[in-house]
N, C-alpha and C positions, 0 to 999 in steps of 0.2 A: 680384224678381231682375232681372238684366240678361240680355238675349238678343240674338242676331243674327237679324234678320228676313230679310235677304238676305246675299249673300257679303260685302258691304262696308257695308251699312246697319246702324247700331247703334241700337237702341231701348232707352232706359232706362225700365223699368217701375217699379222701386223701387230703393232703395239696397241694393247688395250688400255683402258683407263683404270685407275685404282678404285673406281666406284663399283666395278664388277664384283659380284659375290659368288661363292661356291654354294650350290644348293645340294646338300647330301640327302638322298632319298632312301629312307629305310622302309622297305616294303615288307610288311609282316606276312605276306603270302610266300615269301622266299627266304626271309631272314628270321631267326628265332627271337623269342622273348628272352634275350640274353644280355646281361651287363657287359660281358667281355666282347661280344660281337659289335655292340654299339660303340664301345671304346675303340675298337679297331677301325670302324668307320670314321670316328673323330680323328684318329691318327692319320688315316688316308687323306682327310680333308686338309691337313696341314701341308702335306706334300703337294696336293692339287693347288692350294692357295699360292704357294711359292711359284710353282711352274706356270700358273696362269695369271700371275701378277694380280690376284684378287685382293680385295680389302678385308672381307669378313666371311664368315661361314654361317649360313642358315641351315637349319636341320628340319626335315619334314618326315614325320612318321605317317604312313598311310596303310590302311587296312580295309578289307571287305567286311562290313558289319555282319554279314551272313556267315562268313568263315574267317574269323578274326586272327587265327593263328595256324601255324603248321600242324599237321595231324597229330604229332606226338605230344602236343600240349593239349591233352584231352579235356582238361578242366576249364579251358578258356572257351567260352561260348558267347553267342550274341548277347545274352542277357547280362553277362558280367564282364564284358570286354573292357569297358571304361574303368572298372575297378582294377583290373590287372594292368591296364595302360598307365594308371597313375603311378605305379611302382617304377616304371622305366622312363617316364617323361623327364625327370631331372637330368638324366644322362644326355639328353639333347643339348644341354648347356655346359657340359664338361669340355670346354675348349676355350683357350685364352683369346681366341678371335671370334667368339660366339656373337652372332647378331640376333636373328629371330628364330623362334621355335614354332613349327606348325604341326597340327594334328588333323589329318584328313580321314574321314570315313567314306570317302568317295574318290575313286581314281579320276573320274571326270573333272572334279573340282581341282585336283592337283594339276591335271593336264592344262586346264584353263589358266591357272596361275602361271605355269611355265610359259605358255604361249603369250600371255599378256605382258610378261616380264622378260622376253627374249633378249632385250638389250641390257639386262641387268645380270642374268644368271648364267653360270656354267653348271648345268645339272649333271650329277653323277650318282649312279652309272647312267650314261646317256641312252643306253638301250634298255632301260628298266621296264618299259612297257611291253617289249617283245621277247626279251631274254631274261626271264626272272630266275636267275641262278644264284646259288649261295656264293657270297662274295669274299668270304674269309681268305680262301687260298689265293684268289686274285690279288687281294690287298697285300698279303705278306710275300707272295712269290713273284709278283710282277711289279706292282706300283712301288712298294717300299724297297724291294730288292734293286730295281733300276735306279731309284734315287740314291740308295746307299753306294752303288757302284760308281756313281758320278761324283758324290760329295764325300764319301767316307764316313758318313754319319746320317742319322735320320732326325727329324725335328722331335723335340720333347713335347709331350702332351701335358697340359696343366689344367687344373681346376681354375675357376675365376679367383681373382685376388681376394675378394671379401671372404670367401670360404677358406682360403689358405690362411688368412689372418685369424679366422676362428680356430683352425687346427693348431696354430702356433700358440694361441692363448690357452687352448685346452691343455696342451703339453706343459705350459708354464704353471698352470694351476694344479694339475693332477699328477704330473710326472717329474718335473724339475726337482732336484738337480740331476736326476737319472736320465739316461738316454732312452727314448721310446723305440720299441721294436714292435711292429704290427705283425700279427699272426692271423692268417685266414683259416678259420675252422669251417670245414664242410661236413654237414650231417643231414643231407637231403634224403628223405625216406621214400621219395617217389621217382627220382630221375637219376640215372647213372650212379647208383649206390656204390659201385666199385671204386669210385673216386673219393668216397668219404674219408675223413681223417681217422687215423688210429689214435683215439684220444688218450689211451693209456700211455702211449709213447710220448705224447706232448706233456702230459702231467709229470712223467718221470723227467723229461727234459727241463721243465720249469723248476722242479726241485733241484736238479743238478746245478742250475744257474744261480740259485738263491744267494749263495755266499761267494760266488766266483765273478759275477759281472754286475756292474752298477747300471742295471737296466730295469725297466718295467715293461712287461709285455702287454700290448693292447690287442685284445682278441676281437676280430672283426668277423661278424657273421649275422645271419638273420636272427630275430628273436626266437623263432621256433627251433633254431639249431643250438641254442645255449644249453650246455650241460652244467648243472649246479656244482659239480666238482671243481669247475674252473674258478668259482667264487671263493674256494678255499685256498687258493694259491696266493700267498702274500705278495708275490712279485708279478701279479697279473691283474688286469682289470678288463671288464667287458664293455665294449663301446656302447652296446645297446642299453646298458644300465644308465647311460647318460642321454638316452632318447635320441640317438643319432639316426639320421636318414642316410640314404645311399650316398648323397653328395658329401656329407660329413665323413663317412667312412673312407671315401676316395681321397679326401684331403688329408686325413690322418695317415693313410698309406703313403701318399706323395711326400709328406713332410717328415716321416719317420727316419730314423737312422738306418734301419734295415727292414726289409719285408721278407716274410717267409710263410709257409703254410700250403694249403691245398691249391691246386691249379684250378682256380675258380674265378669267376667274373671280375670282382673288384680289383684283384691283384694286377690286372692288365695295366693299370695306371703306373705301376712300378716297372713293368716291362718296357715302357717308353720313357724311362728316365734313367739316371745314372747311379742310383743307390744299389748297394749289394742286395741280391735277393736269391732265394732258393724256393722253387716250386716243387712240391713232392707229390708222389702218387699220380704222376702224369701218365697218360696213355698215348703220348705222341708217337706217331709212326714216322721215323726219319725220312723215309723215301717220299713222303708227301711234301717235304719242305726243301726249297732251294737254299743252298749255302749253310745247311745245318752243320754245326761243329760238334764232333764227338770227342770227349776227353775224359779219361779216368772213369768210364762208366756213366758219365753225365752228358747232357746235351745242352747246347746254347745256340741262340740265333746268331746269324752273321753280324748283326749290329750290336751284340751284347759283349760286355767285358768278361774277364775270367772269373769275376765274383758274381756273375748273373747267370744262374744255371737251373736246369731242370733235372730232377731225378726220375727215373722210370721205375714204376712199381711202388709197392707200399713202403712208407717210411718206417724206419726203426729208430729207437732211442739213440743208438750209437751213431747213426747217420746224422741225426739232428745235432748231436753234441759236436761231432767233428766238423761239420759244415758251418755251424754257427761260429766256431773258433776261427775258421778261415775268414768269414765275413767280418767278424768283430775286429780283426787286425787292421781293417781299413777305416774304422770309425774314429773320428776326432773327439775323444771323450771330453777334453777340456772345453770344447766349444759348447757342449750341452750343459756343462756345469755353470757356464757363464750366462745362461739365458736370463734376460731381464724382462720383468713384467712391464711392458710399455703399452699394453692393450687396454682399450676401453670398449672392446668389441662385445656387443650383446646380440650377435647375429642369431636371428630367429627366436630370441628369448621372448619376444612379444607375440609370437604366432600361436594361437590356440584354436 
């Protein structure tokens, strides 16, 4: 059988069967209520799936109902834990090899599941019961890095096909024949406010692009982060005005021509794909990352291309204009003009 000897070291003892699955354990006592961190887990599962010759990926969220979240999420308490959990549950299915989704409010029950399915599951992290550490840096600096050194690329993360079809139909209906560009706006008034978007710069950037590029900007953010001035931009629409959920927003980002905006959770889906992107106002500390590439005052990951970059510090209008022109040079404009409406997809239209 195949086993994990350490958190990211894989030892193949003998050939397993393709009925084995990866069980990703997202423990909310050590991992945050964070879109981005869960997507990093999903990307890690793609590497583990290949290395362990597994068939599918199951995702388990587990929490202590008495202490459902890390201390800095002060608003999440026992009485409202399930309300907050409902906002991140869809992320457990953002994986093209998704199998089952579990939600446990008992560590004992999760332990019993793993014990009873020992012949089925490769659980990760394997030491989750005793070593409850934050896994983000382990994933990017060890698991993904070692895979990249071996293969020269990392697996691409994808939403499921039905929601991808929805996103393409959305673009045909609301954007075509223009090219869609997603913009992540961050306006969080409670947490890490220094990472919030400088909206004046974005509004000036949208105005600059009006007569210059055949694009429409699709603003992705939570409903509480919407600024009414965005609705006055003729070349921009707000995804939440079309009642999107997090899974819709992720699919819109994945299928857009370019992604840009705040370094915030949903944009991670672009990080693990091939499209041009620019994350702005990041607070990345380069010394914490293996293989980070520094160029022209920007940063990019070892697995990223030259049009996939991070800027450090607050964005400016000039930076947005210059970097968008760089990314736009890689867009096949004609392919977006030729989009045909072949969809009969009414995904979620009947859910009320």
